[in-house]
C-alpha positions in Angstrom: 36.4 109.4 -105.8 36.2 105.8 -105.9 37.6 104.5 -102.9 41.3 103.8 -101.7 42.6 100.6 -102.5 43.9 99.5 -99.1 46.0 97.1 -100.6 47.7 99.4 -102.7 51.4 98.5 -102.8 54.5 100.4 -104.5 54.9 103.1 -107.2 56.5 105.2 -104.4 58.9 107.1 -106.8 56.1 107.4 -109.5 54.0 109.0 -107.0 56.7 111.2 -105.9 57.5 112.3 -109.6 53.9 113.2 -110.0 53.5 115.1 -106.9 56.7 117.2 -108.1 55.6 117.6 -111.7 52.2 118.9 -110.7 53.1 121.0 -107.7 55.6 123.0 -110.4 52.7 124.3 -112.3 52.4 125.7 -116.2 51.7 122.4 -118.7 53.3 119.9 -116.2 50.3 121.1 -114.1 48.2 118.4 -116.7 50.0 114.8 -116.4 48.7 111.7 -119.0 49.4 108.5 -117.3 49.3 106.2 -120.0 50.0 102.4 -120.5 48.9 98.6 -121.4 45.6 97.2 -120.1 45.9 95.8 -116.7 48.9 98.1 -115.5 47.3 99.9 -113.0 47.1 103.2 -114.3 43.7 104.4 -112.4 44.7 102.4 -109.3 48.0 104.9 -109.1 45.4 108.2 -109.9 43.1 106.5 -106.7 46.3 106.5 -104.8 47.7 109.5 -105.6 44.2 111.1 -105.0 44.3 109.8 -101.8 47.6 110.0 -100.9 47.6 114.3 -101.4 43.8 115.4 -101.0 44.8 117.5 -97.9 46.2 119.7 -100.2 43.1 120.4 -102.5 39.8 122.1 -101.3 37.9 120.3 -104.3 38.9 116.5 -105.9 36.5 115.3 -108.7 36.5 112.1 -110.7 35.4 111.8 -113.9 34.6 108.9 -115.6 36.2 109.8 -119.4 35.8 107.0 -121.7 32.6 108.0 -122.7 33.3 111.4 -123.5 29.3 111.8 -124.1 29.0 111.4 -120.4 31.7 114.2 -119.4 29.2 116.7 -119.2 26.6 115.3 -116.8 29.7 114.7 -114.2 30.1 118.7 -114.9 27.1 119.4 -114.3 27.6 117.6 -110.8 30.5 119.2 -110.1 29.0 122.3 -111.2 25.7 121.6 -108.2 28.6 121.1 -105.7 30.4 124.1 -106.6 27.4 126.3 -106.7 28.4 127.9 -110.0 25.8 125.7 -112.8 22.1 125.3 -111.6 20.5 122.3 -112.3 18.8 122.1 -115.7 21.4 124.5 -117.9 22.5 123.1 -121.5 25.6 121.3 -121.1 27.8 123.5 -122.7 26.9 126.6 -120.5 27.7 124.2 -117.7 30.7 123.5 -119.0 31.7 127.1 -119.2 30.3 127.9 -116.2 33.0 125.1 -114.4 35.7 125.8 -116.2 35.4 129.5 -115.3 34.8 128.8 -111.9 38.2 126.2 -111.5 40.2 129.1 -113.2 39.2 131.3 -110.7 40.2 129.0 -107.5 43.2 127.1 -106.8 43.9 124.0 -105.3 41.4 121.9 -107.2 42.4 118.5 -108.7 40.9 116.7 -111.8 41.0 113.3 -112.3 39.9 112.1 -116.1 39.6 108.2 -115.7 39.8 106.2 -119.1 39.8 109.2 -121.8 40.3 107.7 -125.2 41.0 110.6 -127.1 43.3 113.5 -126.7 41.1 115.5 -128.9 38.0 114.4 -127.0 39.4 115.8 -123.9 40.8 119.4 -124.7 37.8 121.1 -124.7 36.7 120.2 -121.1 40.4 121.2 -119.4 40.0 124.3 -117.1 43.8 125.8 -117.0 44.5 128.2 -114.1 46.0 126.7 -110.8 44.7 123.4 -110.2 45.7 120.2 -111.0 44.6 117.2 -113.9 45.5 113.7 -114.3 44.5 111.5 -116.9 44.6 108.6 -117.2 44.8 106.6 -120.5 45.4 103.2 -122.6 46.6 105.3 -125.6 49.1 107.8 -126.2 50.2 111.2 -127.9 48.9 113.2 -125.3 52.2 115.7 -125.9 49.9 118.5 -126.9 47.7 118.7 -124.1 49.6 117.0 -121.0 52.9 116.1 -119.8 52.8 111.7 -121.0 53.9 109.5 -118.0 53.8 106.0 -119.7 53.3 103.4 -116.8 54.6 100.4 -116.9 54.8 97.1 -114.9 55.9 96.5 -111.5 59.2 96.3 -110.4 60.2 92.4 -109.3 60.4 93.7 -105.8 57.1 95.2 -105.5 55.4 92.5 -107.4 56.7 90.4 -104.9 55.6 92.4 -101.9 52.4 92.7 -103.3 51.7 88.9 -103.6 53.2 88.5 -100.1 51.0 91.4 -98.6 48.3 89.1 -99.7 49.1 86.0 -99.0 51.7 85.9 -96.1 52.3 82.0 -96.4 54.5 82.7 -100.0 58.0 82.7 -99.4 59.9 85.3 -101.3 61.1 82.6 -104.1 57.5 81.6 -104.5 56.3 84.8 -105.1 59.4 85.9 -107.1 58.5 83.0 -109.2 54.8 83.5 -109.8 55.9 87.5 -110.2 57.9 85.9 -113.2 55.3 84.0 -114.8 52.4 87.2 -114.5 55.0 89.1 -116.0 54.8 91.6 -113.0 51.2 93.0 -114.6 49.5 94.9 -111.4 45.9 93.5 -112.8 47.3 89.7 -113.1 49.7 89.9 -109.7 46.2 91.5 -108.0 43.9 88.5 -109.5 46.7 85.6 -108.5 46.5 87.2 -105.2 42.9 86.5 -104.8 42.6 83.1 -106.4 45.3 81.9 -104.7 43.9 83.3 -100.9 40.3 82.2 -102.4 41.3 78.8 -103.1 44.6 78.2 -100.8 45.9 76.7 -104.1 50.2 76.3 -103.5 51.9 78.6 -105.9 53.7 76.0 -107.8 50.3 74.8 -108.6 49.4 77.9 -109.9 52.6 78.5 -112.2 51.5 75.2 -114.0 47.4 76.2 -114.6 49.0 79.8 -115.9 51.3 77.8 -118.0 48.5 75.5 -119.5 45.4 77.0 -119.1 46.5 80.9 -118.8 43.1 82.2 -120.2 40.7 80.4 -118.4 42.4 81.1 -115.3 42.6 84.9 -115.7 38.8 84.7 -116.2 38.4 83.6 -112.7 37.6 85.7 -110.1 37.2 89.8 -110.5 39.7 92.2 -108.5 37.2 94.3 -106.1 39.6 97.1 -106.9 39.9 96.8 -111.1 36.3 96.4 -113.5 37.0 93.2 -114.6 39.3 90.5 -114.5 42.6 90.2 -117.0 40.7 87.8 -119.3 37.8 89.9 -119.8 39.4 93.3 -120.1 41.4 92.1 -122.7 38.5 90.4 -125.0 36.6 93.2 -124.4 39.4 95.6 -125.6 40.1 93.2 -128.8 36.5 93.3 -129.4 36.5 97.0 -130.0 39.8 97.3 -131.8 37.8 94.7 -135.0 35.3 96.9 -134.9 37.3 99.9 -135.1 39.8 98.4 -137.0 40.2 95.2 -138.1 43.8 95.4 -139.9 44.9 96.4 -136.8 43.2 93.7 -134.7 45.1 91.3 -137.3 48.1 92.3 -136.3 47.3 91.9 -132.7 46.7 88.0 -133.5 50.1 88.0 -135.0 52.0 89.2 -132.6 50.0 87.5 -129.7 52.3 83.9 -131.1 55.4 85.7 -131.0 57.9 86.5 -128.0 56.7 88.8 -125.3 59.9 90.9 -127.1 60.2 93.9 -128.9 58.5 93.2 -132.4 59.9 95.4 -135.0 57.1 97.3 -137.0 59.7 97.4 -140.2 59.3 93.2 -140.0 55.9 93.5 -141.0 56.3 96.3 -143.3 58.2 94.0 -145.1 56.1 91.3 -145.2 53.2 93.2 -146.6 53.0 91.0 -149.7 52.8 88.0 -147.8 49.8 89.3 -145.4 45.9 88.7 -145.7 43.6 91.9 -146.7 43.4 94.4 -145.6 46.7 93.8 -143.5 48.6 93.7 -146.4 47.6 97.3 -148.6 47.5 99.1 -145.3 51.7 97.7 -144.4 52.6 98.5 -147.6 51.1 102.5 -147.3 53.3 104.4 -145.1 50.3 106.6 -144.1 47.8 104.2 -143.5 50.1 102.1 -141.8 51.3 104.7 -139.1 46.9 105.3 -138.6 47.0 101.5 -137.9 49.9 101.9 -135.4 47.8 104.9 -133.4 45.2 102.6 -133.3 46.6 99.4 -132.3 48.5 101.1 -129.4 45.2 103.2 -128.4 44.0 99.6 -127.8 46.0 98.9 -124.6 46.2 95.3 -126.4 50.2 96.7 -127.2 52.8 99.5 -126.2 55.4 101.1 -128.4 58.5 100.9 -127.6 60.6 102.9 -130.4 59.7 101.4 -133.7 58.7 98.3 -131.8 55.4 96.8 -130.7 55.2 94.8 -126.9 52.7 92.8 -125.7 52.2 91.5 -122.7 52.5 87.8 -122.4 49.3 87.6 -120.6 47.7 89.1 -123.1 49.4 86.9 -125.4 48.0 84.2 -123.7 44.6 85.5 -123.6 44.2 86.5 -127.4 45.2 83.3 -128.8 42.8 81.3 -126.7 40.5 84.0 -127.7 40.9 83.4 -131.6 38.6 80.0 -133.1 40.5 77.4 -134.4 41.1 78.1 -138.1 42.1 81.6 -137.3 44.5 80.7 -135.1 46.1 78.7 -137.3 46.1 81.3 -139.6 47.5 84.4 -137.7 50.6 81.4 -136.3 51.1 81.0 -140.2 51.2 84.7 -140.6 53.5 85.5 -137.6 55.5 83.0 -139.7 55.6 84.7 -142.7 56.6 87.9 -140.9 60.1 86.3 -139.6 61.5 85.0 -142.9 60.5 88.2 -144.8 62.3 89.4 -142.0 65.6 87.1 -142.5 68.3 89.1 -141.1 71.0 87.6 -143.6 74.2 86.3 -143.8 75.5 85.2 -140.2 78.7 85.6 -140.7 78.4 89.2 -141.2 78.6 90.8 -137.9 76.1 93.8 -138.9 73.5 91.2 -138.9 73.8 90.3 -135.6 71.8 92.3 -133.8 68.9 91.7 -136.1 69.4 87.9 -135.4 69.5 88.5 -132.1 66.1 90.6 -131.9 64.5 88.3 -133.7 65.8 85.1 -132.4 63.1 85.0 -129.1 60.4 84.9 -131.7 61.5 82.1 -134.2 61.8 80.2 -130.9 58.0 81.1 -129.8 56.9 79.6 -133.2 58.5 76.6 -132.1 60.6 75.6 -135.4 61.0 72.2 -134.2 57.1 71.0 -134.6 56.9 73.5 -138.1 55.3 72.2 -141.0 56.7 75.2 -142.8 60.4 75.1 -144.9 61.0 77.9 -144.8 61.1 78.5 -141.3 62.4 75.5 -140.4 65.6 76.7 -142.4 65.7 80.1 -141.1 66.0 78.3 -137.4 68.9 76.2 -139.0 70.8 79.2 -139.5 69.8 80.8 -136.3 72.3 78.0 -135.2 74.9 79.3 -137.3 74.5 82.7 -135.8 74.5 81.7 -132.2 77.7 79.9 -133.2 79.3 82.1 -134.9 78.4 85.0 -132.7 80.6 82.3 -129.7 77.5 80.9 -128.1 77.9 77.5 -128.7 75.8 75.9 -126.3 73.1 78.2 -127.0 73.4 76.6 -130.4 73.5 73.2 -129.3 70.5 73.4 -127.3 68.1 74.4 -130.4 70.5 72.4 -133.1 69.6 69.1 -131.0 66.3 69.9 -130.9 65.7 70.5 -134.5 67.6 67.7 -135.6 65.8 65.4 -132.7 62.5 65.9 -133.7 63.2 66.4 -137.5 64.7 62.8 -137.3 62.0 61.6 -136.0 59.2 63.3 -137.9 60.1 63.4 -141.4 63.1 60.8 -141.4 66.9 60.8 -141.9 67.6 62.2 -145.1 65.3 64.9 -144.9 67.0 67.9 -146.5 66.0 69.5 -143.7 67.2 66.8 -141.2 70.4 67.3 -142.9 70.9 71.0 -142.3 70.2 70.3 -139.1 72.8 67.9 -138.7 75.0 70.5 -140.5 74.4 73.4 -137.6 74.5 70.7 -134.9 77.9 69.6 -135.8 79.5 73.5 -135.8 78.0 73.7 -132.5 79.4 70.5 -131.2 82.9 72.3 -132.8 82.4 75.3 -130.6 82.1 72.6 -127.8 85.6 71.0 -128.5 83.3 67.9 -129.3 84.4 66.7 -132.7 84.0 63.3 -132.6 80.4 63.7 -132.5 80.7 65.9 -135.0 82.5 63.8 -137.6 79.5 61.4 -137.4 77.2 64.0 -137.9 79.1 65.1 -140.8 80.2 61.7 -142.5 76.3 61.3 -142.6 75.9 64.4 -144.4 78.7 64.1 -146.7 77.6 60.3 -147.4 73.7 61.5 -148.2 74.9 64.4 -149.7 76.9 63.1 -152.1 74.3 59.7 -153.3 71.4 62.0 -153.4 72.9 65.1 -154.5 76.0 64.6 -155.9 80.2 65.1 -155.9 79.9 68.7 -156.9 76.5 69.9 -155.1 77.2 72.8 -153.0 75.5 70.8 -149.9 78.4 68.1 -150.9 81.1 70.8 -151.0 79.8 72.3 -147.4 79.3 68.7 -146.0 83.2 67.7 -147.0 84.6 71.1 -145.8 83.3 70.7 -142.0 84.5 66.9 -142.2 87.4 67.8 -143.0 87.9 70.5 -140.4 86.6 67.8 -138.0 89.6 64.8 -139.4 92.0 67.9 -138.5 91.1 69.0 -135.3 90.9 65.1 -134.3 94.6 64.6 -135.1 94.1 63.0 -138.6 96.0 66.1 -140.6 96.7 63.6 -143.4 93.0 62.6 -144.1 92.0 66.3 -143.5 94.5 67.0 -145.9 93.4 65.0 -149.1 89.8 65.8 -148.4 90.4 69.3 -147.9 92.5 69.2 -150.9 89.7 67.6 -153.4 87.2 70.1 -152.0 89.4 73.6 -152.4 89.9 72.0 -156.4 85.8 71.2 -157.2 85.2 74.6 -155.1 87.7 76.4 -157.3 86.2 74.7 -160.5 82.6 75.3 -159.6 83.2 78.9 -157.9 85.6 80.6 -158.8 89.3 81.1 -156.9 87.7 84.5 -154.7 84.5 82.6 -153.6 83.9 82.8 -149.8 83.1 79.1 -150.1 86.3 78.2 -151.9 88.3 80.5 -149.6 86.9 79.0 -146.8 88.4 75.7 -148.2 91.5 77.3 -148.8 91.8 78.8 -145.4 91.0 75.4 -143.4 93.6 74.1 -146.0 96.2 75.8 -144.7 95.4 75.5 -141.2 96.0 72.1 -142.3 99.4 72.3 -143.6 100.4 74.3 -140.4 99.5 71.0 -138.6 101.2 68.9 -140.6 104.9 71.0 -139.5 104.4 72.5 -143.5 105.0 76.5 -142.3 106.1 77.7 -145.6 103.2 76.1 -147.7 100.6 77.0 -144.9 101.8 80.6 -145.3 102.0 81.3 -148.6 98.4 79.5 -149.0 96.9 82.0 -146.5 98.4 85.1 -147.8 97.0 84.4 -150.5 93.8 84.1 -149.3 94.2 86.9 -146.4 94.6 88.8 -149.5 92.0 87.3 -151.3 89.6 87.9 -148.3 90.9 91.4 -147.6 89.1 92.1 -150.9 86.0 90.0 -151.4 84.5 90.2 -147.5 86.9 93.6 -146.3 89.3 93.9 -143.5 87.0 93.1 -141.0 84.9 90.6 -141.9 85.4 87.7 -139.5 86.8 85.4 -142.1 89.4 87.7 -142.8 90.2 88.0 -139.4 90.7 84.3 -139.1 92.5 83.7 -141.9 94.7 86.7 -140.2 95.4 85.0 -137.3 96.3 81.8 -138.7 99.1 83.5 -141.2 100.3 85.2 -137.5 101.2 81.5 -136.2 102.8 80.9 -139.5 104.6 83.8 -139.2 105.9 82.8 -135.8 106.6 79.2 -136.4 109.1 81.0 -139.0 110.8 82.9 -136.8 109.2 86.0 -138.1 108.2 87.5 -134.9 107.9 90.9 -135.2 105.5 90.4 -138.6 103.5 88.0 -136.1 103.7 90.7 -133.4 102.1 93.4 -135.7 99.4 91.2 -137.6 98.8 89.6 -134.0 98.5 93.2 -132.6 95.7 94.4 -135.8 93.7 91.4 -135.6 92.9 91.9 -132.2 92.2 95.4 -132.3 89.9 94.9 -135.2 88.1 91.6 -133.6 87.6 93.4 -130.0 85.8 96.0 -132.2 83.8 93.8 -134.2 83.4 90.7 -132.2 83.9 92.2 -128.5 86.0 91.1 -126.0 84.2 87.7 -124.9 84.6 86.0 -128.3 86.3 82.9 -128.7 88.0 83.9 -131.7 89.1 86.9 -129.9 90.3 85.8 -126.8 92.7 83.1 -129.7 94.2 86.7 -131.0 94.9 88.3 -126.9 96.5 84.9 -126.1 98.5 84.6 -129.7 99.7 88.2 -129.0 100.6 87.7 -125.3 102.7 85.0 -126.4 104.4 86.4 -129.5 105.5 89.5 -127.3 106.5 87.2 -124.0 108.9 85.3 -127.3 110.1 89.4 -128.3 111.2 89.8 -124.5 113.1 86.7 -124.7 115.2 86.5 -127.6 117.6 83.8 -126.4 114.9 81.3 -125.5 114.7 79.1 -129.1 110.6 78.3 -130.1 110.9 74.7 -129.4 111.2 75.2 -125.4 108.0 77.3 -125.4 105.3 75.3 -123.7 102.2 74.6 -125.5 100.1 76.8 -123.3 102.1 79.7 -124.3 102.0 78.7 -128.2 100.2 80.9 -130.3 96.9 79.5 -131.4 96.4 77.6 -134.7 93.2 77.4 -136.2 90.6 80.2 -135.9 88.1 79.2 -138.5 84.3 79.0 -138.0 83.8 78.6 -141.6 81.5 76.0 -142.5 78.7 77.4 -145.4 74.9 75.9 -145.8 72.6 77.0 -148.5 69.4 76.7 -147.5 66.3 74.6 -149.0 63.9 75.9 -151.0 65.3 79.3 -150.8 68.1 81.7 -151.8 69.1 82.7 -148.1 72.5 81.7 -147.2 74.7 81.2 -144.0 
């Protein structure tokens, strides 16, 4: 068997699990270590064989990558066991060795880098010995117990780096491990390169960021057959020969984030994909065959119904794609995301899908994208974050989009206006109403002149500006603009359209701020009823109307009704939005205040401190129609 790697570090829990499983016998006596390339499957098998060698009478290593060469290696084993004389036909050798092994115990066979379970099935002895299989592919369930080998734990990565380079501090080692994604081959290669050249960790990190494929081609670790870049290139070349459509998937995934990529996104995007991938993704059976080839390549790994690609593998694949093919693959990656648009950002049921897709959207750098659909989707993502309660995250993305597009497209480009709306919403969430007002005033002026008074984008900007004015303490101006916007939306969209109801809800809150609590109550009751019917009881906009109606009831002295409505609304927000969402916290605060008042009925509302008064608006209800498409946020 191969020499022991004296620098092997970590994997103690996995080694112990392997030993216990193999010792338990029966089916567990065959364990298949599988995982992506460079994850250390072979090194784990070598360490196991050496660590527990004293417990075996025979240990034999078989290079199983080429099934045609297994017979010759069995012939050598047969000679060593004295059960197969030289020159016997290989089939006779196989039968003789398997029979000899079945008659004895305490042996270990390691089949390294096996390709397919069906190719190995006839070479498995059975009996009282143990078998370890290493493979890039999955699907070993029928012949072995599959054991997925993942990247190292961070502590193991740090220990491996500091074992090789004692001068590294814990913090430096942690940063290197982070950029290497804890991949054992990459960690080993980085340690060797830095030890040999004396390169500081900070400079290695910078090189890895700017020239990943080049530096990962430098230096072959002694314990691995080739550097990571070469191994990745070899695997990609094989996949191109075996299944060009699967190789196209690898190219597309290389431009996305190193996070799970839903296979369903590719299926939904089938009409926009190139042939033959287009046809394969549209045929369920052919698609499953493609995924099997993909997962067998070691370039990606499966994660439920998702594809996961290591960040270093992505960098190498991107670098190895010719310029024109890289541009095409990146474009297809954007098309996959656009085709999988999670939908309306005000619907909490869509938030999980938005959360999964967001890292991939950012990986495509939409601020510098020329794809209008991808730009619009990036703006939608800022609204998702705002409505999810992450105003800081929304602000960071929206500001970047707005700044970059303003410089490259000009201040009056439709996507700059869209980004400005998303940025203004984030600013409102951060309490920066003056800045939001400036953006919304600009957007409204442009929309009126370019699109007309009654265009949906104009009305959306007018609605947003009315919200800003109210938040800035100008309720009279807010009422005038809000009333005009509400009337226009009723005439154009109808009384029950969600956008009309947004304007009605904001106008009701403005009336509340002006002290007209009865008018606020009437309009809010009507809006709440319509939203319950149109949007459902648990829609965030419905819950916002309920919150604001409860505030009006408080002011009118109907405390018991306010308490009941607040309790129901808080329970729904906890279920729909979660306990950390700003709107949930508003309802919790309001409920606490009204309960306090009910415990102290003799205390008049006028004497209640501002900090105990019910919060007024809980509205996050601006709307934008995506330019060039039918998606709305």
